[in-house]
Backbone and ligand atoms as CSV (ligand in chain L), in Angstrom:
chain,resi,resn,atom,element,x,y,z
A,1,MET,N,N,-16.576,17.342,-44.956
A,1,MET,CA,C,-16.817,18.357,-43.889
A,1,MET,C,C,-16.117,19.690,-44.281
A,2,LYS,N,N,-16.758,20.809,-43.972
A,2,LYS,CA,C,-16.229,22.110,-44.285
A,2,LYS,C,C,-15.014,22.359,-43.345
A,3,LYS,N,N,-14.108,23.159,-43.918
A,3,LYS,CA,C,-12.931,23.463,-43.137
A,3,LYS,C,C,-13.219,24.197,-41.841
A,4,THR,N,N,-14.228,25.129,-41.885
A,4,THR,CA,C,-14.606,25.869,-40.688
A,4,THR,C,C,-15.123,24.951,-39.621
A,5,ASN,N,N,-15.848,23.943,-40.008
A,5,ASN,CA,C,-16.386,22.986,-38.978
A,5,ASN,C,C,-15.259,22.311,-38.273
A,6,ILE,N,N,-14.218,21.842,-39.079
A,6,ILE,CA,C,-13.144,21.122,-38.441
A,6,ILE,C,C,-12.439,22.060,-37.410
A,7,ILE,N,N,-12.326,23.293,-37.783
A,7,ILE,CA,C,-11.593,24.255,-36.906
A,7,ILE,C,C,-12.437,24.465,-35.633
A,8,LEU,N,N,-13.735,24.603,-35.827
A,8,LEU,CA,C,-14.673,24.789,-34.663
A,8,LEU,C,C,-14.520,23.562,-33.710
A,9,ILE,N,N,-14.515,22.401,-34.300
A,9,ILE,CA,C,-14.415,21.141,-33.518
A,9,ILE,C,C,-13.124,21.080,-32.735
A,10,SER,N,N,-12.005,21.429,-33.440
A,10,SER,CA,C,-10.686,21.412,-32.783
A,10,SER,C,C,-10.659,22.417,-31.608
A,11,VAL,N,N,-11.221,23.608,-31.793
A,11,VAL,CA,C,-11.222,24.555,-30.694
A,11,VAL,C,C,-12.013,24.045,-29.549
A,12,ALA,N,N,-13.261,23.494,-29.865
A,12,ALA,CA,C,-14.088,22.948,-28.780
A,12,ALA,C,C,-13.346,21.880,-28.037
A,13,ALA,N,N,-12.640,20.983,-28.755
A,13,ALA,CA,C,-11.866,19.878,-28.124
A,13,ALA,C,C,-10.819,20.494,-27.210
A,14,LEU,N,N,-10.084,21.425,-27.696
A,14,LEU,CA,C,-9.026,22.054,-26.871
A,14,LEU,C,C,-9.554,22.633,-25.566
A,15,LEU,N,N,-10.694,23.263,-25.753
A,15,LEU,CA,C,-11.250,23.941,-24.516
A,15,LEU,C,C,-11.646,22.829,-23.469
A,16,THR,N,N,-12.268,21.760,-24.028
A,16,THR,CA,C,-12.691,20.696,-23.141
A,16,THR,C,C,-11.497,20.087,-22.395
A,17,PHE,N,N,-10.463,19.750,-23.188
A,17,PHE,CA,C,-9.301,19.105,-22.519
A,17,PHE,C,C,-8.558,19.981,-21.560
A,18,SER,N,N,-8.423,21.308,-21.906
A,18,SER,CA,C,-7.657,22.208,-20.966
A,18,SER,C,C,-8.466,22.290,-19.708
A,19,GLY,N,N,-9.781,22.169,-19.728
A,19,GLY,CA,C,-10.567,22.299,-18.514
A,19,GLY,C,C,-10.216,21.176,-17.543
A,20,CYS,N,N,-9.859,20.046,-18.072
A,20,CYS,CA,C,-9.568,18.840,-17.225
A,20,CYS,C,C,-8.259,19.008,-16.408
A,21,THR,N,N,-7.346,19.741,-17.006
A,21,THR,CA,C,-6.020,19.869,-16.360
A,21,THR,C,C,-5.944,20.919,-15.282
A,22,GLN,N,N,-7.075,21.650,-15.160
A,22,GLN,CA,C,-7.035,22.751,-14.101
A,22,GLN,C,C,-6.952,22.144,-12.738
A,23,THR,N,N,-6.144,22.746,-11.879
A,23,THR,CA,C,-6.041,22.355,-10.583
A,23,THR,C,C,-7.240,22.859,-9.755
A,24,PRO,N,N,-7.694,22.060,-8.762
A,24,PRO,CA,C,-8.891,22.473,-8.018
A,24,PRO,C,C,-8.639,23.803,-7.298
A,25,ASN,N,N,-9.681,24.527,-7.148
A,25,ASN,CA,C,-9.597,25.775,-6.356
A,25,ASN,C,C,-9.203,25.515,-4.960
A,26,ALA,N,N,-8.400,26.507,-4.376
A,26,ALA,CA,C,-7.922,26.297,-3.019
A,26,ALA,C,C,-9.086,26.092,-2.071
A,27,GLY,N,N,-10.205,26.757,-2.316
A,27,GLY,CA,C,-11.317,26.702,-1.393
A,27,GLY,C,C,-12.180,25.524,-1.568
A,28,GLU,N,N,-11.899,24.761,-2.518
A,28,GLU,CA,C,-12.798,23.643,-2.914
A,28,GLU,C,C,-12.867,22.562,-1.814
A,29,LYS,N,N,-14.045,22.043,-1.561
A,29,LYS,CA,C,-14.139,21.016,-0.552
A,29,LYS,C,C,-13.609,19.635,-1.013
A,30,VAL,N,N,-12.776,19.109,-0.137
A,30,VAL,CA,C,-12.279,17.767,-0.452
A,30,VAL,C,C,-13.040,16.810,0.367
A,31,THR,N,N,-13.425,15.648,-0.188
A,31,THR,CA,C,-14.052,14.580,0.673
A,31,THR,C,C,-12.960,13.518,0.938
A,32,TYR,N,N,-13.001,13.084,2.188
A,32,TYR,CA,C,-12.017,12.129,2.622
A,32,TYR,C,C,-12.738,10.795,2.766
A,33,SER,N,N,-12.193,9.748,2.151
A,33,SER,CA,C,-12.929,8.505,2.149
A,33,SER,C,C,-12.616,7.670,3.445
A,34,LYS,N,N,-11.605,8.134,4.140
A,34,LYS,CA,C,-11.274,7.358,5.421
A,34,LYS,C,C,-11.312,8.350,6.580
A,35,SER,N,N,-11.710,7.920,7.710
A,35,SER,CA,C,-11.672,8.736,8.925
A,35,SER,C,C,-10.242,8.759,9.406
A,36,PRO,N,N,-9.892,9.860,10.218
A,36,PRO,CA,C,-8.549,9.942,10.782
A,36,PRO,C,C,-8.127,8.674,11.463
A,37,LYS,N,N,-9.065,8.073,12.192
A,37,LYS,CA,C,-8.715,6.787,12.918
A,37,LYS,C,C,-8.354,5.627,11.981
A,38,GLU,N,N,-9.093,5.552,10.930
A,38,GLU,CA,C,-8.770,4.527,9.951
A,38,GLU,C,C,-7.472,4.758,9.270
A,39,VAL,N,N,-7.172,5.975,8.948
A,39,VAL,CA,C,-5.849,6.224,8.341
A,39,VAL,C,C,-4.739,5.985,9.372
A,40,TYR,N,N,-4.912,6.496,10.585
A,40,TYR,CA,C,-3.897,6.210,11.663
A,40,TYR,C,C,-3.642,4.740,11.850
A,41,ASP,N,N,-4.733,3.974,12.012
A,41,ASP,CA,C,-4.583,2.549,12.278
A,41,ASP,C,C,-4.045,1.793,11.107
A,42,SER,N,N,-4.196,2.256,9.873
A,42,SER,CA,C,-3.692,1.478,8.749
A,42,SER,C,C,-2.299,1.975,8.313
A,43,SER,N,N,-1.849,3.193,8.826
A,43,SER,CA,C,-0.621,3.669,8.310
A,43,SER,C,C,0.312,4.132,9.422
A,44,CYS,N,N,-0.165,5.297,9.965
A,44,CYS,CA,C,0.644,6.066,10.996
A,44,CYS,C,C,1.128,5.178,12.123
A,45,VAL,N,N,0.276,4.178,12.514
A,45,VAL,CA,C,0.573,3.318,13.623
A,45,VAL,C,C,1.902,2.597,13.470
A,46,LYS,N,N,2.246,2.308,12.193
A,46,LYS,CA,C,3.439,1.537,11.921
A,46,LYS,C,C,4.731,2.232,12.428
A,47,CYS,N,N,4.714,3.545,12.409
A,47,CYS,CA,C,5.884,4.326,12.826
A,47,CYS,C,C,5.655,5.049,14.189
A,48,HIS,N,N,4.421,5.474,14.339
A,48,HIS,CA,C,4.254,6.320,15.554
A,48,HIS,C,C,3.594,5.507,16.714
A,49,GLY,N,N,3.254,4.236,16.480
A,49,GLY,CA,C,2.801,3.331,17.549
A,49,GLY,C,C,1.321,3.473,17.924
A,50,ALA,N,N,0.787,2.405,18.467
A,50,ALA,CA,C,-0.634,2.328,18.812
A,50,ALA,C,C,-1.063,3.342,19.874
A,51,ASP,N,N,-0.073,3.779,20.679
A,51,ASP,CA,C,-0.440,4.773,21.717
A,51,ASP,C,C,0.187,6.190,21.387
A,52,GLY,N,N,0.664,6.342,20.144
A,52,GLY,CA,C,1.269,7.635,19.731
A,52,GLY,C,C,2.595,7.938,20.430
A,53,ALA,N,N,3.193,6.983,20.988
A,53,ALA,CA,C,4.476,7.247,21.723
A,53,ALA,C,C,5.617,7.260,20.877
A,54,GLY,N,N,5.551,6.933,19.524
A,54,GLY,CA,C,6.638,6.940,18.758
A,54,GLY,C,C,7.382,5.635,18.738
A,55,ILE,N,N,8.131,5.277,17.616
A,55,ILE,CA,C,8.886,4.020,17.557
A,55,ILE,C,C,10.293,4.438,17.295
A,56,THR,N,N,11.218,4.104,18.227
A,56,THR,CA,C,12.596,4.623,18.079
A,56,THR,C,C,13.266,4.050,16.852
A,57,GLU,N,N,13.101,2.756,16.558
A,57,GLU,CA,C,13.799,2.178,15.414
A,57,GLU,C,C,13.394,2.872,14.102
A,58,LYS,N,N,12.165,3.358,14.079
A,58,LYS,CA,C,11.616,4.054,12.887
A,58,LYS,C,C,12.004,5.535,12.853
A,59,LYS,N,N,12.692,5.980,13.947
A,59,LYS,CA,C,12.972,7.359,14.083
A,59,LYS,C,C,11.801,8.283,14.150
A,60,ALA,N,N,10.625,7.650,14.428
A,60,ALA,CA,C,9.387,8.431,14.442
A,60,ALA,C,C,9.147,9.049,15.902
A,61,PRO,N,N,8.933,10.317,15.892
A,61,PRO,CA,C,8.790,11.060,17.247
A,61,PRO,C,C,7.485,10.683,17.856
A,62,ALA,N,N,7.399,10.911,19.226
A,62,ALA,CA,C,6.146,10.696,19.889
A,62,ALA,C,C,5.172,11.829,19.449
A,63,LEU,N,N,3.962,11.485,19.408
A,63,LEU,CA,C,2.963,12.533,19.038
A,63,LEU,C,C,2.066,12.831,20.258
A,64,ASN,N,N,2.325,12.041,21.339
A,64,ASN,CA,C,1.375,12.175,22.509
A,64,ASN,C,C,1.766,13.361,23.453
A,65,ASP,N,N,2.850,14.120,23.033
A,65,ASP,CA,C,3.178,15.235,23.874
A,65,ASP,C,C,2.755,16.572,23.169
A,66,ARG,N,N,1.942,16.455,22.182
A,66,ARG,CA,C,1.537,17.611,21.449
A,66,ARG,C,C,0.039,17.772,21.464
A,67,GLN,N,N,-0.373,19.025,21.432
A,67,GLN,CA,C,-1.773,19.308,21.401
A,67,GLN,C,C,-2.222,19.576,19.914
A,68,ALA,N,N,-3.505,19.542,19.687
A,68,ALA,CA,C,-4.052,19.586,18.362
A,68,ALA,C,C,-3.470,20.773,17.518
A,69,ALA,N,N,-3.418,22.008,18.062
A,69,ALA,CA,C,-3.042,23.081,17.298
A,69,ALA,C,C,-1.646,22.959,16.745
A,70,GLU,N,N,-0.770,22.389,17.559
A,70,GLU,CA,C,0.662,22.148,17.087
A,70,GLU,C,C,0.766,21.081,16.102
A,71,LEU,N,N,0.026,20.027,16.348
A,71,LEU,CA,C,-0.007,18.831,15.368
A,71,LEU,C,C,-0.573,19.294,14.094
A,72,GLU,N,N,-1.592,20.157,14.165
A,72,GLU,CA,C,-2.148,20.568,12.852
A,72,GLU,C,C,-1.198,21.342,11.970
A,73,LEU,N,N,-0.437,22.234,12.578
A,73,LEU,CA,C,0.615,22.942,11.886
A,73,LEU,C,C,1.600,21.940,11.231
A,74,ASP,N,N,2.105,20.956,12.038
A,74,ASP,CA,C,2.972,20.001,11.544
A,74,ASP,C,C,2.400,19.239,10.354
A,75,LEU,N,N,1.148,18.823,10.498
A,75,LEU,CA,C,0.484,18.031,9.451
A,75,LEU,C,C,0.330,18.821,8.166
A,76,TYR,N,N,0.045,20.131,8.309
A,76,TYR,CA,C,-0.073,20.961,7.108
A,76,TYR,C,C,1.293,20.968,6.394
A,77,ASP,N,N,2.327,21.167,7.157
A,77,ASP,CA,C,3.720,21.095,6.540
A,77,ASP,C,C,3.988,19.840,5.840
A,78,VAL,N,N,3.613,18.746,6.525
A,78,VAL,CA,C,3.959,17.429,5.957
A,78,VAL,C,C,3.194,17.228,4.690
A,79,LYS,N,N,1.947,17.730,4.721
A,79,LYS,CA,C,1.093,17.405,3.439
A,79,LYS,C,C,1.520,18.421,2.382
A,80,ASN,N,N,2.062,19.545,2.675
A,80,ASN,CA,C,2.425,20.508,1.660
A,80,ASN,C,C,3.864,20.381,1.169
A,81,GLY,N,N,4.494,19.295,1.532
A,81,GLY,CA,C,5.793,19.110,0.852
A,81,GLY,C,C,7.058,19.233,1.712
A,82,GLY,N,N,6.939,19.280,3.012
A,82,GLY,CA,C,8.226,19.140,3.738
A,82,GLY,C,C,8.659,20.319,4.560
A,83,THR,N,N,9.703,20.914,4.149
A,83,THR,CA,C,10.353,21.988,5.015
A,83,THR,C,C,9.362,23.081,5.363
A,84,ASN,N,N,9.630,23.647,6.422
A,84,ASN,CA,C,8.671,24.652,6.841
A,84,ASN,C,C,9.192,25.689,7.782
A,85,GLN,N,N,8.635,26.810,7.849
A,85,GLN,CA,C,9.089,27.836,8.798
A,85,GLN,C,C,8.454,27.630,10.105
A,86,SER,N,N,7.180,27.124,10.143
A,86,SER,CA,C,6.424,27.153,11.417
A,86,SER,C,C,7.054,26.292,12.542
A,87,SER,N,N,7.499,25.051,12.116
A,87,SER,CA,C,7.970,24.193,13.280
A,87,SER,C,C,9.555,24.049,13.101
A,88,GLY,N,N,10.103,24.412,12.009
A,88,GLY,CA,C,11.528,24.253,11.847
A,88,GLY,C,C,11.952,22.832,11.559
A,89,THR,N,N,11.049,21.906,11.422
A,89,THR,CA,C,11.460,20.528,11.242
A,89,THR,C,C,11.384,20.228,9.793
A,90,GLU,N,N,12.310,19.279,9.407
A,90,GLU,CA,C,12.204,18.748,8.034
A,90,GLU,C,C,11.385,17.482,8.049
A,91,HIS,N,N,10.579,17.303,7.114
A,91,HIS,CA,C,9.643,16.194,7.063
A,91,HIS,C,C,9.892,15.238,5.925
A,92,ASP,N,N,11.151,14.960,5.653
A,92,ASP,CA,C,11.546,14.107,4.481
A,92,ASP,C,C,10.759,12.758,4.587
A,93,VAL,N,N,10.877,12.143,5.661
A,93,VAL,CA,C,10.283,10.785,5.730
A,93,VAL,C,C,8.792,10.810,5.606
A,94,MET,N,N,8.213,11.795,6.286
A,94,MET,CA,C,6.706,11.938,6.231
A,94,MET,C,C,6.277,12.271,4.846
A,95,GLU,N,N,7.058,13.165,4.206
A,95,GLU,CA,C,6.707,13.610,2.916
A,95,GLU,C,C,6.629,12.466,1.913
A,96,HIS,N,N,7.687,11.629,2.034
A,96,HIS,CA,C,7.718,10.454,1.215
A,96,HIS,C,C,6.449,9.548,1.466
A,97,ASN,N,N,6.203,9.412,2.715
A,97,ASN,CA,C,5.057,8.599,3.094
A,97,ASN,C,C,3.777,9.111,2.603
A,98,MET,N,N,3.667,10.440,2.551
A,98,MET,CA,C,2.410,11.139,2.108
A,98,MET,C,C,2.083,10.698,0.699
A,99,LYS,N,N,3.089,10.527,-0.073
A,99,LYS,CA,C,2.879,10.135,-1.540
A,99,LYS,C,C,2.235,8.723,-1.521
A,100,LYS,N,N,2.762,7.923,-0.632
A,100,LYS,CA,C,2.175,6.501,-0.618
A,100,LYS,C,C,0.729,6.580,-0.128
A,101,LEU,N,N,0.539,7.401,0.932
A,101,LEU,CA,C,-0.830,7.496,1.506
A,101,LEU,C,C,-1.777,7.962,0.370
A,102,LEU,N,N,-1.370,8.955,-0.361
A,102,LEU,CA,C,-2.323,9.510,-1.392
A,102,LEU,C,C,-2.583,8.439,-2.402
A,103,ASP,N,N,-1.562,7.659,-2.822
A,103,ASP,CA,C,-1.764,6.557,-3.744
A,103,ASP,C,C,-2.810,5.545,-3.281
A,104,LYS,N,N,-2.788,5.305,-1.953
A,104,LYS,CA,C,-3.726,4.284,-1.367
A,104,LYS,C,C,-5.040,4.920,-1.093
A,105,GLY,N,N,-5.245,6.237,-1.321
A,105,GLY,CA,C,-6.537,6.814,-1.013
A,105,GLY,C,C,-6.675,7.198,0.479
A,106,TYR,N,N,-5.469,7.201,1.178
A,106,TYR,CA,C,-5.603,7.503,2.620
A,106,TYR,C,C,-5.302,8.992,2.839
A,107,ASN,N,N,-6.028,9.836,2.151
A,107,ASN,CA,C,-5.880,11.292,2.415
A,107,ASN,C,C,-6.529,11.629,3.682
A,108,TYR,N,N,-6.043,12.693,4.337
A,108,TYR,CA,C,-6.748,13.053,5.577
A,108,TYR,C,C,-6.821,14.542,5.728
A,109,ASP,N,N,-7.715,15.050,6.576
A,109,ASP,CA,C,-7.781,16.467,6.862
A,109,ASP,C,C,-6.855,16.692,8.039
A,110,PRO,N,N,-5.859,17.545,7.898
A,110,PRO,CA,C,-4.895,17.815,8.988
A,110,PRO,C,C,-5.556,18.115,10.273
A,111,LYS,N,N,-6.608,19.027,10.229
A,111,LYS,CA,C,-7.225,19.391,11.467
A,111,LYS,C,C,-7.899,18.248,12.126
A,112,ALA,N,N,-8.660,17.416,11.359
A,112,ALA,CA,C,-9.317,16.302,11.916
A,112,ALA,C,C,-8.308,15.298,12.514
A,113,MET,N,N,-7.259,15.104,11.766
A,113,MET,CA,C,-6.222,14.118,12.220
A,113,MET,C,C,-5.563,14.645,13.485
A,114,ALA,N,N,-5.314,15.956,13.498
A,114,ALA,CA,C,-4.652,16.590,14.759
A,114,ALA,C,C,-5.527,16.391,15.986
A,115,GLU,N,N,-6.817,16.599,15.799
A,115,GLU,CA,C,-7.823,16.436,16.893
A,115,GLU,C,C,-7.937,15.012,17.323
A,116,PHE,N,N,-7.928,14.132,16.369
A,116,PHE,CA,C,-7.957,12.668,16.667
A,116,PHE,C,C,-6.798,12.286,17.460
A,117,ILE,N,N,-5.526,12.680,17.162
A,117,ILE,CA,C,-4.343,12.360,17.851
A,117,ILE,C,C,-4.344,12.946,19.232
A,118,GLU,N,N,-4.735,14.184,19.359
A,118,GLU,CA,C,-4.746,14.765,20.727
A,118,GLU,C,C,-5.798,13.956,21.576
A,119,LYS,N,N,-6.974,13.726,21.061
A,119,LYS,CA,C,-7.986,13.067,21.842
A,119,LYS,C,C,-7.557,11.718,22.232
A,120,SER,N,N,-6.933,10.956,21.310
A,120,SER,CA,C,-6.666,9.596,21.605
A,120,SER,C,C,-5.338,9.436,22.477
A,121,PHE,N,N,-4.349,10.222,22.285
A,121,PHE,CA,C,-3.036,9.994,22.898
A,121,PHE,C,C,-2.487,11.008,23.812
A,122,TYR,N,N,-3.009,12.222,23.788
A,122,TYR,CA,C,-2.336,13.327,24.512
A,122,TYR,C,C,-2.167,13.017,25.976
A,123,LYS,N,N,-0.925,13.126,26.520
A,123,LYS,CA,C,-0.660,12.979,27.926
A,123,LYS,C,C,-0.121,14.379,28.406
A,124,LYS,N,N,-0.681,14.840,29.427
A,124,LYS,CA,C,-0.220,16.147,29.982
A,124,LYS,C,C,1.182,15.905,30.564
A,125,PRO,N,N,2.157,16.797,30.299
A,125,PRO,CA,C,3.473,16.748,30.840
A,125,PRO,C,C,3.386,16.791,32.371
A,126,GLU,N,N,4.164,15.875,33.054
A,126,GLU,CA,C,4.008,15.798,34.518
A,126,GLU,C,C,4.799,16.903,35.224
L,1,HEC,C1,C,7.349,5.421,7.614
L,1,HEC,C2,C,7.207,5.762,9.024
L,1,HEC,C3,C,6.150,6.868,9.291
L,1,HEC,C4,C,4.766,6.898,9.022
L,1,HEC,C5,C,4.066,5.683,8.362
L,1,HEC,C6,C,4.215,8.035,9.492
L,1,HEC,N1,N,5.223,8.783,10.128
L,1,HEC,FE1,FE,4.906,10.624,11.005
L,1,HEC,N2,N,6.912,10.779,11.219
L,1,HEC,C7,C,7.842,9.866,10.887
L,1,HEC,C8,C,9.222,10.330,11.102
L,1,HEC,C9,C,10.557,9.587,10.878
L,1,HEC,C10,C,9.045,11.727,11.559
L,1,HEC,C11,C,10.118,12.741,11.943
L,1,HEC,C12,C,10.835,13.230,10.650
L,1,HEC,C13,C,9.966,13.813,9.652
L,1,HEC,O1,O,9.150,14.684,10.080
L,1,HEC,O2,O,10.000,13.419,8.522
L,1,HEC,C14,C,7.607,11.909,11.625
L,1,HEC,C15,C,6.979,13.125,12.075
L,1,HEC,C16,C,5.646,13.264,12.310
L,1,HEC,C17,C,5.049,14.542,12.794
L,1,HEC,C18,C,5.827,15.678,13.214
L,1,HEC,C19,C,6.275,15.557,14.599
L,1,HEC,C20,C,7.336,16.639,14.909
L,1,HEC,O3,O,8.058,16.396,15.886
L,1,HEC,O4,O,7.405,17.626,14.240
L,1,HEC,C21,C,3.689,14.246,12.829
L,1,HEC,C22,C,2.630,15.233,13.356
L,1,HEC,C23,C,3.445,12.981,12.229
L,1,HEC,N3,N,4.666,12.404,11.927
L,1,HEC,C24,C,2.224,12.475,12.138
L,1,HEC,C25,C,1.959,11.298,11.298
L,1,HEC,C26,C,0.674,10.836,10.812
L,1,HEC,C27,C,-0.653,11.542,11.190
L,1,HEC,C28,C,0.873,9.788,10.079
L,1,HEC,C29,C,-0.177,8.871,9.301
L,1,HEC,C30,C,-0.830,9.631,8.274
L,1,HEC,C31,C,2.233,9.462,10.124
L,1,HEC,N4,N,2.939,10.406,10.823
L,1,HEC,C32,C,2.875,8.361,9.466
L,1,HEC,C33,C,7.595,8.593,10.419
L,1,HEC,C34,C,6.415,8.129,9.994
């Protein structure tokens, strides 16, 4: 094989492989294999409870006193790695949990999850 051919092949290979490591564009559509309910029932329920009231031993706060807009902000923070300016909470536990969720394929859309939680659990303060 000619030297120039080998160089051309190497360059082509480099270009192909570097293409694979690119991170997806921010605007790219993600598809979620599980519905928010499926994710909640198989994971979130363990700490936040079947009625979203929270489980004290797990230190998990109630989610039934929040409306979707607020939950959505929290969930974006949780998914994006923890500390945040918007709610001032640290999400160490949740952040850790998120890694496990992703490993299991339980990714979710924060907006859809927030709406699901509000619709299923929200109780108006008395
Ligand atoms: C291992 C137990 C555990 C699991 C599982 C879990 N959470 Fe949490 N969650 C916590 C704890 C503890 C906190 C409070 C501390 C923190 O944010 O890390 C929290 C906080 C939150 C908050 C923020 C509430 C606030 O007061 O700011 C939201 C929203 C939330 N969880 C939703 C979810 C959803 C949705 C899932 C499932 C995808 C989930 N959690 C799974 C333990 C858990």
